N, C-alpha and C positions, 0 to 999 in steps of 0.2 A: 216263533210261530211254527205250528205243525198242523198237518191235516191227516187224519186217519181214514182208513177205508170205510165207506158208508156214512161219512160225516157230512153235515151241512155246516160250513163255517162262514159266518157273516163278516163282512168288512164294513165298518161304519165310521162316523166322525164328521166334522165340519167339512163342507165342500171345499175341494182344492187342497186337501191335506195329504195328497200323494196316493190316494186309493187306486186310481186308474194306473198310475205309474207302477204300483206294486203288482197289479194284475198283469200288466204288459210284461214286466220282468219275469214273473212266474211262467207266463206263456212262452216267452222267447227262450227261456232256459230249456223247456221241453222240446224246442225245435232247434237246438244246437248252440244257442248263445251261451257263452261261458260266464258264469257268475258263481264265485266260490261260496257266496253266502246262501245259495239256494241249491238244495239237493232234491232231485226228482226221480220218480220211478214210473214207468209206463208211458202212456200217451195222454195228451190234453187237447181239449177243444175249447174254443172261445165263442161265447154268445154275446154279441154286442147289443147294447140298448140303442145305439145310434144307427137305427136300421137303414136310414136313407143314405148315409155316407159310408158306413162300414159293414152293413148287414146284408140287405137284399141285393140281388142282381136284377135290376129293374126290367130288363128286356127278356127275362127268362120266365118259364112256367114255375108253378109251385113245386112240381116234381124235381126239376133241375136244381132249384134252390135248396131242396132237402138233401139231395145225394152228392152235392159238390164236395163235401168233406169226407165222403165214404168211397172215394175212387179206388183206394187200395183194396177194399173189400169186394169191389164189383168188377175188377179187371182180371182177365186172363191173357197173358202175353201182351200186356199193355193195351188190350182192347176191352172196351166196356161190354159186359154181359147185359144185353138189353133186357132180358127176362128178369134177371136178378135186380137190375136197377129199377124196373117198373114195380116189382114186388116190394122192394124196400120203400119206395116212394108211396105206394098205396097203403102199406102197413102204417106208416106214420101219418099219412093223410087221414086215415080212419081213426087212429088212436088220438090224434090231437083235435079231432072234431072241427075241421075247417068249415067255415060257411062260404062255400064256393061252388062253382058249377062242376068241378072235377079237378083232379090233380094236374091236368094240363092247362088249367086256367092260368092266365097271366098273373104274376104276383102283384102287379100294381092295381089289379081289379079288386083286391082285398082291402078290408079295413086295416088300420094300423095294428090292432090286436092280432088279427089273423096273419099279417105279415110277420109279426114277432113270433108267432107259433112256428112259422116256417123256419126261422132262424134257430129257434130252440130245437126243432126237429132235426135240423142239420147237425147240431152239436151232439144230440143223443144218438142219432143214427150212425155216427162215426165210431161208436163203441169205444170211446176214449175212457181212460181210467179216472181222469179228473176233468170236470166240466166247469169252466170259469164263466160266471154270469156277471156282466157289466150293466147293472141297473136294467134288468130285462123287462120290468113292468112300466118303464117310462112311457107316458102318453097313451096308455091303454085303459079300457073301461073296466069297471069293477068286476064284471063277469069273467072277462079274460084274465084279470089278475088272479082270481080264484083258481081258474084252470091252470095257470102257470104255477101257483103254489102247489097244487096237487101233482103236477108233473115233476117238480123238483123233489117232492117227498118220495115219489115213486122211483126216481133216479137213485135217491139215497138208499131205499129199501133193496134195490137191485145190487148193492155193494159198491156203487161208484161214489167217488168223493165229489163234493160241490164246494166251490168258493163263490160266494154271493155278495157282490157289492150293491148296495141300494142307497138312494138318497132319501128314502122313507124309513124313519126309525122304527115304525111299527112292524115293518117286514122282518126285522131282526128277531121278532118273537118266533118266527118259523125255524130258526137256526138252533143247532146243538151248542155251538159256542160262537162268540162274537169278539173280534178284535177291533178296538177303537183306535183311530189314528188322528194325529195332529202334527202339523208341520213336518210331514214326511216320516214320522216315527210312530210305531205302535206304542200307545200310552197305557192301554189297559186290555185285559182279557176277561171276558164275562162268561162264566160257566152257565149251563142250562138253567139252573134254579136262580141265577143272579140276573138273568136277562129281563129287562123291562125298558119301556121307553124312557122313563126317568133316569135309569142307570146309564143308558146309552148317552143321553143328553149330558148328564153330569160328567161322564168320562170324556166327552168331546171337548170339555173346557179344561181338562187337566193339562198342566205344563208338561211339555215333552222332556223326557229324561233320556240319557244315553241308553240306547237299546239296540238289540240285533235287528237288522233289516231282513227280514225275510217275509049252420044247419047243414048237415051232411047229405049230399045229393049223389045220385048215380052218375057214372061217366056218360058222356055224350053217346048217342046211338051211332050206328054205322052211317046213317044218312048225313048226320051233322059232321061226322069225321070226313066223309067224302067231300062235302061242300067246303070244309075247312082246307083240305088238301088242294082242292081245285082252285081256291082263291088265294093260296099261298104264292110266294114269289116263284117257286119252282113250278107250280101248277100253271100259272099264267104264262110263263115263258115257254113251257112245253106246248101249251095250246097254240101259242103264236107260231112256234116252229112247225107244228102239224099243219096249221092253216096255210103257211107259206109253202110248205112242201106239196100240199094238195093242189094249190093254185098252179104251181110250176109243173107238176106232173100232168095236170089236165091240159095245159097248153102244149107241153112237149113230153111225150111218153118216154123219151130216151132218158129222162131224169131218173127213172126207176131201174134202169139197167145197171149192170156192174160198173161199166165205164162212166156212166152219169154220176153214180154215187161216189166213185173214186175221185172224180173231179170236184164235185160240189162239196163233199165232206172234207176232202183233202185240202182244198183252199181255205176252208173254215178252221182247220185244226190249229194253225198258229194262233188265231184269235182266241180260240177256246182255251188253250194252254196258258197263254199270257194273261188272260182274264182270271184264271184260277190263281195265278201268281199275285195279281192285284187283289184278289179276294182275301188272301192270307194277310196282306198288308192292312187292308181295311178292317179285318177282324180284330186287330189290336188298336183300332182307332186312328190309324195313320192313312196317308195317301201317297202314292208314288207316281209323280208326273214324269219321271224319267224311265219308266219301265219299258217303253217301246225302244228307246235307244240302247238300253241294256240288252234287250233282245237282239238288236242290230249288231252289238259287239259279238254275241254268240254266233250269229249268222256269218259274220266275217271270219271268225276263228274257225268255224266248221268248214267253210269253203276254201280256206287256205292251209292253216296249220294241221287240221285233222286229215287233210288230203296228203300233205307233203311229209309232216312229222307228227305222227299220231300221238306218241308219248308226250311231246311238248304241247300238243293241242289239248290233251286231257289235263295237264298241269295248268294250262291257261284257263280251262273251264273251272277248275278248282279255285283258281285265283278270283274268278267272278263271284263264287260263293263266299270267299273270305272277304271280299270287298263289300258284299251285301251285308254280312255280319258286322263289319266295321261301321257301316252306315247306321245300323240299328243301335250299336253302342254309342255312337256320336249323338244320335237323336235323344237317347235315354239319358246319358251322362250329362250332357250340356243342356238338357231340357229344351231342345230346339224344335220348332214346328217342322213336321215332316214335309209339309208342302214346300217350305223354303229350302230344306236340304235336298229334296228330290229335284227341285228346279236347278240347283247347282250341279247335281249329279247328271242331269240331262246333258249338259255341255261336256262334262267329263267323259261320259259314255260315248258321245258322238265323236269327241276328239280322239279317243282311243281307237274307235272303229276306222276313222279316216287315216290315222297314222298307219294302221295295218293294211288298209285297202283304200287308197285315195279315190279310185274310180271303180265302177262296177266290174266284177269279174269273178274268178274262182270257179269252182265246180262242186257238185255234191259228192261226198266220199262214196266209194263203191259199196261199202257195207251198209251205208245209210239208204242208198237207192235200193239195194237188195231187200232190206227190211221192209220198206214201204211198198215193194212190189211182191211181197209174199202172197201166195195163192191160198187164201183162207176160205173155209166153207161158207156158203150162203151169201155173205157180204164181204166187201173189201176190208182190208186191215184197218183202214182209216175209221170205219164205223166202230170196230171193236175198240180202237184206241180212245174214241170219244166216250164209249160206255165205261171203259176201265178208268179213264180220267174222272168221270162223274162219281163212280163208286169209291175210288181212291180218296177223292176230296171229301166225300161223305164219311168214310170210315175215319179219316184223320181228324175231322172236325167234330163229329157226333159220337163216334164209338171209341176213339182212343182216349186214354186218360188225359194226355196233355192237350188234346183238342179242346176239352172242356175248360182247361186252364187258360188257353189262348183266348177263347170266347169270353171268359170271365175278365181277362185283362181289358178287352175292348169295352166291357160293360161297366166294371167297377174295379179299377186297379187297387184301390185301398182295401177292398174286401178280400181280394186275392192275396195281397201281402199279409193281411191279418190272418189268413189261413195258413201261413208259413211258406208259401211258394214265392220264388224269386220273380219279381216283375221284369228285371233285366234279362234273365234267362229266357223267359217266355217271349219277350220282345225279339231276342236274337233268333230263337227257334222259328218264330213266325217268318222272319225275314229270310232265313236260310231255306225254309220250305218254299217260299216264294221264289227264291233264286233257282231252285231245282226246276220249278215249272217254267221259269224264264228260259233256262237252258234247253228244256225240251221244246219250247216254242221256237227258239232260234234254230234248232235242228230241223224241225218240221218246215220252217220257212226256207231253209237251205235246200231241202228236197223239192219243195214246190217251185222255187225260182231257179233251181238247178245252178245256183251260184250265190253271189252276195252283192248287196248294195248298202253301204253304210247309212244312206238317207231313207231307204225304202220303208223302214219300220217306224218312222216317227209318228205316223198316223195312229199307231196302236196305243199311244198314250191315252187319247180321248176315247178311242173305241173300246178299250178295256174298261174304262169308267162307265160308259154307256151300257156295256154288257153286264157288269155287276149290278147296276141299278135295275135293269130289265130282269135280271135273275132273282131279285128280291133282297139284295144285301142293303145294309144301312151304313151310310157314311160315318155315323157316330161310333161304329164298332159294335161287336157283340152279336149282331144278327147277320148270319151268312147262309147262303143256300147254294152249295156246290153243284147239285143237280140242276138248279135253276140257272146257274152261271154257264154251264155247258150248253144247255138248251138256248140260253140267251146269245151265246157266242155263235152258235149255228144260225140262229134267226137273223142276227145283224149281218152276218156274212152273206146270207142267202137273199136278203132284201134287195140288194143291188142286182143280183141275177134275175130275181122275180120282176123287177121294174124293166129290165132289158127284154124279158119275154113279153111283157105287157106293152112294149114299144113306147115307153115313156121317154120323152126327150131328155137327153143327157144333161141339158142345161138346168133342168128342174130336179134331177135325180137326188142330189144332196139334200135339197129342201124337203122333198117328199119323204126321204128316209127319216129326217128329223121330225116331221109331222107325225109319221107312223109311230115312232118311238115315244113321243110325248103323249099321243093318244093312248097307247098301250099302258104307259105308266099311270096316267090319270084314271083310266078304267080300273086298273089293278088296285089303286088306292081307294077308289069308291067301293069296290067289292070287299076290301079288307075292313073298311069302316062299317059296312053293313053287317059283316060277319061278327064284328065285335059287339054289336048292339044286343 
């Protein structure tokens, strides 16, 4: 079997004759798998006909579904160029004639045929030399089929090679050559003038011999975009934060002073940072119920080893990251539920913290206190740290190349693996990034408490989960809102202070906080549903 530049080569035969296995072997060889029987040149992309399981990222927009395979073309210094990304998505959105409200429309709002166009656009936009089609017209209407035929011919005319497997024999008439398979072997090759439905059917029953295996609409207006942003997870949590801050500042004007902001934002900072750590775990579809106790270990290490033996303390912090990576490997390799593993690690983290510091004590390192006491212009350093954390989370998730892969893992691991990226590596990277935020949260807590208590951080387990939900993240993975998480962390931390200012009885405070959170989540969900109509 050979494929020349600009050729459309069909793969046919009786179902289950090894066609898909052949396509997968060809694709894997392009991505580093060693197969002496297959020689490849250039790059390849894979367009799956199984759009629900291996094709679309259900939680993403049309644009993100198109550009996911083109990250190498859209990144500078590992960061996604937003302008180039939008331009590429819009170009293929227009060219493929989607029937949708715009390129930012959710992929699941489209018909099956238009979803398939997005997958095809992804393959073409990657500028691969070979595009492998695995039954691309499966389950689409006649009009979309014709569009797909025209697209494939246009790909061929541009000099790219096409391998096209189809379960419909008449589609082989669109090919330059056709290889017919039976029992895992190529039994016949049909040249252009030999290709017919009868010839394909006749060849499908040949005995296997020993052979070599080888309606387009404008984008939404600014008004609709503003409403969309306002009703997103980030928008709702920011509005909640602003409302709480305004209530507090009306009751006590000292809240708006530098001292007031230092205290209010400073005490919220550990929750903000640990919630960002939880967000990265949730982004890959996992959950960490031991994240608060992991933060407690860092708190204890910072208040003891970092004060007495800085070098040893830094090594211990690195050990926390290694342990985090090990947990990711364990969950992935053993296919264990993250909730079970994290419950086990909850006790492990607590045990480590109690071994190091059985009773509350220690102190904040001088360099840490000096950092948090920096005299920054306009606002205290704690405010800037929250802003930096929000933008860092946003850039890592939405603008970095690997951030899109991490979100993809949370949405559709099979689709990411099919694109040639390692599910295990993405899993580990997400956990390591989470570990970094946990370390930062532990350091912030050490400064706030001026010491350490192994048991004090246990409440952050559930608080971090409440924060990511308020911030607009989805437990199922794939949907994360870093800016919303930061605003959500500030809101949840400040609710308690607001109730104190309002002189709510402490006996009812926990219940009131819960009611407020549930009300906000319900209102947010209602607004999202109205927006999607």
